[in-house]
N, C-alpha and C positions, 0 to 999 in steps of 0.2 A: 152406685145410686146414692148412697148416703153422703158421699163426698160432694156430689153436685148440689144436694140440698143444703149442706153446710156452707158451701161457697156462696150460694144464692142469698142465704140469710145474712152472711157476713157482708156482702156487697150492698145490702139494703139498709144498713144501720145508719142512724142519724148522727147529729153532732154530739160530742161528749160534753160533759159539764164544764170542763176546762175550756173548750173551744167557745161555748156559749158565754162563759165568764169573760173571756178575752174580747168578744164582740161587744158585750155590754160596757166594758171599760172604754173601748174605743168610741162607742156612741156617747158615753158620758163626757169624754174629753172633747168631742166635737161640739156637743151642746154647751158645755162650759166655755169653750172658746168663742162660740157665737154670742153667748150672753155677755161675756167680758168685752167682746168687740163692740157690742151695742152700747154698753155702759161707757166705754171710752169715747165713742162717737157723741153720746149725750153730754158727757163732761166737756168735750171740745166745743160743742155748740153753746153751752152755757158760758164758757170762758171767752169765746169769740164774741158773743153778744154783749157781755159785760165790757169788753175792750171797745166794742163799737160805741156803746152808750157813753163811755168815758171820753172817747175820741170826739164825739159830737159835742159834748160839754166843753172840751178844750177848744174846738173849732169855733163855737159860739163866742167864747171869751176872746179869742184872738180876733175874730171879725169885729167885735165891739171896740176893741182897742185900736184896730186899724182904721175904722171908718166912723167911730163914734155913733154907731147906729146898730139897732138890732136887726139881724138878717131876716129878710121878709118884710120888715117894717120900713126899710130904707126908702126915702123919697129921692126922686131923680136918679134912680139906679140905672144909669146909662153909661156906655163906654166913653162918651165924650164929657161926662160930668163927674161921676164918682167911681164907678166900678168897671175897670177896664175889660173884664171878661163878659160884661153884659152888653152884647151886641144887638139883641133883639128880644121880642117877647118870647116866652113869658118871664124872662129875667127882669125885663124892664116893666115890673109890675106896679101896682098902685098902692104901695105902702103909704100910710098916713103919718108916719113919724111920731107916733105917740109913745114909743118905747116898749110896746108889747105886741104880741100877735093877736089878731082879731078873732081867732078861733079858740073855742073851749077845748081842752085836751080830750081826745077820744071821740069827739062828735064826728058825724059823717062828713066827708069832704064832698064838695061839689064835683060834678062830672067834668068840669073844666078846670083850668089851672089858675083861674083868677082869684086866688085867696092868698092871704099872707102866710097861712100855714104851708101852702105849697111853695110859695116864693122863698120861704125860709131855706129849703133845700137847694133850689135853683141858684140863689145868690151865694150860698156857701160853696157850691160847686164852681160858680164863676170866679170866686176868689181862690180857687184851688185848695180849699180847706177840708173838703170831704170827697170821698169817692163812692161809687156804687149807684150814682144817679147820672143820667145822660144829659140833663138840662133841657129835655124836651117838654112838650105840653101834654105828654101822655101820663095821666094820673094812674100809675100802676107800679107795683113793687118791681124794683130793679130798673125802672125807667125814670119817671119823674120823682119817684119816692124810693128810698133805700129799702131793700129787703133785709131781714134779720136772719142770722145763721140759725137761730133757734126755731124759726118759723114765722110766717107773716112778714111784717115790716114795721117801719118807724114813721110816726107822724109827730107834729109838734103843735103846741098851743099855749095859751096863757089862761091861768085860773086865778080869780080874784081872792080866793080864800074861803074856807068853810068845808063842807062835806063834798069830797070827791072820791068816787069809787067807794072803797071800804074804809077810807080814812075820814073820820068825822071832823077833823080839825086840820085839814091840809093848809099849808101856808100859801099865800098869794105869790105866785111865781110862774115862770115858763116851765112847761113840762114836756118831756118826751113821752110818747105812748108806744109801747110794743104791743101790737094788735094783729089779729089774724086776717082781718078783711079791711080793704081800703074804705068800704062803705060805712064803717063805724066800729066802735069797740064792741066786744062780745056782749050779747044780751041774754044768752042762755048757756046752760051747762054744756060742756063738750065742744064749744065753739071758740075757745080761746087760742092764743098762740103757743101756750106751753102748759105742761103739767104742774101740779102743786110742788112736786119735788124739784123740778127745774126752777120754778119761781123762788122757792126757798133758798136754793143754792145761789141764785143771782142776788137775792136780797142780802144774804149773809156776806157776800163778797163786796157789796156796795154800801150797805146800810146796817140797820139794827136787827135784821132777820125776822121782823114782824110784818104780817100782811096788812096791818091796819094803822101803822104809825110810821113816822120818820119821813125821809125823802124818797123812799122806794116802797110802793104798796100796790095792791091789786084792785081790780074792778069788781070781780064777781064773788058773791058770798060762798060759793062752793069751793073757793080757794082759801077759805078761812076755816081753821079747825075749831073744835069745841071750846078750846081755850083760845080766845080771840087774838092772842099774840103769837099763835103757832099756825103753821101751815099743815094741812092734812097730807103729809108727804107720801103716805101709802097709796093715795089716789092716783090712778093712771090716766084718767080722762084729761083732755086738754081744756081745762076750765079757766085758765088764767090769762088775762091781759094785764099788763103792768104799766104803772106810771113811774117815771123817774124825773125828779126835779132837776132842772138844769142849774 
């Protein structure tokens, strides 16, 4: 009788402290691996987006050297006249040849493709200088406009100089905008293409690391730290859309 009671108690025992410790270590390793993997993915997205922006800058310069015209602003952009890859609309757009894009960086695009901002990408694609767009009239990321690895996509425009986004003294120049929505640049916190940490890393790779100065800066105030030259890198919200001067 006593033997059976002893065996029953022994069979119902739980995990030992050693076994629980081993399980906790395994769980910790799994969590650490997941977090490290997420960090590696985020770093890769930043690096790829920086490379994309630099590639567009180089493509713009090459186009201007080849055709003596700004992409999107080219007049007579047809296969028979200037640009061999321009066989039809919307590539054969209505550029006015004034040496700049008609659109202010980050402003909402029209629902149709008849803008110099849109033609910028179509004509670069027709000249085989950029990828990631299909040359169609569909104003959407990954179709008529390139998507960005970090999120959202790229638009282009010209700014005459002065206050742009969080830069109070932006130079007059063409700009890329990395933004979350085709309809326009972020107007509220949490609606941007990237976090403050991602924006800071991009800025340091391309410019001065400040969200308010230089050739790379942000649109939204929530992407600027208490010290105006710093990003609030601990913030996780996607508050930042970014301007990059071409």
